N, C-alpha and C positions, 0 to 999 in steps of 0.2 A: 434694252441697254442704251440704245441711241437716245431715247427720250430722257433717260436718267442723266446722260452726259449733257444733253441740251439744258436740262433743269439746272445743272451746275454751271452753265454758261460756256460749255466747251463745244466748239464747232470742230468736228473731226477733220474736215477738209483743211481748214485753216491751221489746225494743230499739226497735221501731217506735213503741210507745206512748210511750216515754220521749223519742224524737226529736220526736214531735208535741208533747209537753208543753214541751220545750225551745224549739221553734220559736215556740210561743205566748208563752212567757216573753220571748223576744227581741223579738217583734212588739209586745208591750205595754209593754216597758221604756221608762222615761223617759230612761234613760241612753243616749246615742248610742254605739254600739259599732262599731269598725271590723270588717272582714271576719275578721281573725284572732281577735278576741274573740268574735265570733259563732260561728265554727267551734269554738273551745275550749268555749264554753257548750253547743253542740249535742252535742259529743262527751261532755262531762261529764254532761249530762242523759241521754244514751243509755246510757252505761256505768253511771251511778248507778241508773237504772231497771232495767237488766239484772241487776246484782249485788245491789242493796239491796232490791228488791221482795220476794224470798222471805224475807229477814230481817224486813222490816216486817210481812209477813203473819203470820209465826210469832210475833213479839214482841207484836203487837196481837191475836193470836188471831182473825184474819179467815179467811173461807172462801176457797178457791182461786178461786171465781168472781169475787172482787174484784181479782184480780191485774192485769188490764189497766187498771182505774181507778187502782189504787195506782201502777202503773208510770207512768201519765200524770202523776199528781201529783208523784211523785218526779222525773220528767223535768223538770217545770215548775220544781221547786225546785233541781234539778241540783247545781251547785257550792255553792250556799248550804247545802244539806243536808249535804254532805260537810264543809264548813267547820264547821258547827254540831256535828256528831258529833265531829270532831277536837278542837275547842276544849273540848267538855264532857268528853271521856273520855281524851284523850291529851296534854293539856297540864297542867303542874303548876298546881294552884290554890293560891293563898296567898302 
């Protein structure tokens, strides 16, 4: 099973760290979310952590030992981080 997930590009440790971060974000959020919004936020945080953590580590020149902490922070930011990157780099400015 682990190999199958790895073949899909899923790192269990990064995904779990991102899930924990996204759960904390939901818990501390002042905005009341329904169950659908909570689920989408947790999925976004988990997938963002899984796929963006290696990029963040490389761009910021961090050591691999920081990967789970970075994944937690990326998971905490989840959808907001994806929105920020999209707005900064993929929308027309001006």
